[in-house]
N, C-alpha and C positions, 0 to 999 in steps of 0.2 A: 186886662185884669192886673196882674202884677208885672213889674218891670219898668222900663224907661217910659218916657213920655213921647216916644216916636209915634207918628200918625201912620197907620198902615192903610193905604188906599186899595180899592178893588183892582187897580191897574196892574199890580204886581202878581195877582193870582190869575190862573188860567184853568179852564175846564171846571170840574166839580169843586175844586178848591175855592173858586170865586164865590160859590154859593154857600159852602159849608166851611167857614173859617172861624177861628176863635178870637180873631182880632177885632171884629166889628160886632155891633149889636145885632145887625141884620143876619150875619152869619151864625151867631149863637142862637137866634130865634129860629132860623131854618133848621138847625140841628134838633132843637126841641120839637118843632112841628114834625119832622121826619120820625123822631122817636115815638111820639104819641100816635102818629099814623100807623107805624109798624105794630105797636102794641094793640091798637084798635083792630087792625086787620087780623092779627093772630087771635084775638078774643072772638071776633066774628067767625073765623074759621073753626075754632074749637066749639062754638055754640051751634053752628050749622052743619057740621060734618055728620054723616050718617051714623046712627047708633048701632052698635054691634048687637045682634040677636043672640040670646043664650042658646047653646046647643041642646038639642033634644036627644035623650038616650033611648 
Protein backbone atom coordinates (compact mmCIF):
# COMPACT_ATOMS: atom_id res chain seq x y z
CA UNK A 1 0.00 0.00 0.00
CA UNK A 2 2.01 2.99 1.20
CA UNK A 3 5.76 3.01 1.53
CA UNK A 4 8.73 2.08 -0.56
CA UNK A 5 8.80 -0.02 -3.64
CA UNK A 6 10.30 -3.08 -1.96
CA UNK A 7 8.94 -6.39 -3.17
CA UNK A 8 7.91 -8.63 -0.29
CA UNK A 9 7.96 -12.28 -1.23
CA UNK A 10 6.21 -15.11 0.57
CA UNK A 11 9.62 -16.59 1.44
CA UNK A 12 10.19 -14.22 4.35
CA UNK A 13 6.92 -15.14 6.10
CA UNK A 14 6.35 -18.32 8.07
CA UNK A 15 3.29 -19.96 9.58
CA UNK A 16 -0.01 -18.07 9.50
CA UNK A 17 1.78 -14.86 8.47
CA UNK A 18 2.48 -16.44 5.09
CA UNK A 19 -1.25 -16.57 4.35
CA UNK A 20 -2.45 -13.44 6.19
CA UNK A 21 -0.06 -10.62 5.35
CA UNK A 22 -0.75 -7.08 4.19
CA UNK A 23 2.10 -6.87 1.71
CA UNK A 24 0.60 -9.03 -1.04
CA UNK A 25 -2.71 -9.01 -2.87
CA UNK A 26 -3.26 -12.66 -1.99
CA UNK A 27 -2.63 -12.02 1.71
CA UNK A 28 -5.09 -9.13 1.79
CA UNK A 29 -7.71 -11.19 -0.01
CA UNK A 30 -7.24 -14.04 2.49
CA UNK A 31 -7.88 -11.59 5.33
CA UNK A 32 -11.06 -10.47 3.59
CA UNK A 33 -12.24 -14.04 3.04
CA UNK A 34 -11.59 -14.92 6.68
CA UNK A 35 -13.49 -11.85 7.89
CA UNK A 36 -16.51 -12.53 5.69
CA UNK A 37 -16.49 -16.20 6.71
CA UNK A 38 -16.40 -15.33 10.40
CA UNK A 39 -19.29 -12.87 9.99
CA UNK A 40 -21.31 -15.44 8.04
CA UNK A 41 -20.73 -18.11 10.71
CA UNK A 42 -21.72 -15.70 13.48
CA UNK A 43 -24.90 -14.74 11.58
CA UNK A 44 -25.74 -18.39 10.98
CA UNK A 45 -25.21 -19.16 14.67
CA UNK A 46 -27.47 -16.28 15.73
CA UNK A 47 -30.15 -17.44 13.27
CA UNK A 48 -30.06 -21.12 14.22
CA UNK A 49 -29.57 -20.97 17.99
CA UNK A 50 -32.52 -22.20 20.07
CA UNK A 51 -35.08 -19.56 20.94
CA UNK A 52 -35.76 -18.91 24.63
CA UNK A 53 -39.24 -19.82 25.77
CA UNK A 54 -41.13 -17.27 27.89
CA UNK A 55 -41.54 -18.26 31.53
CA UNK A 56 -45.01 -19.25 32.64
CA UNK A 57 -46.24 -17.82 35.96
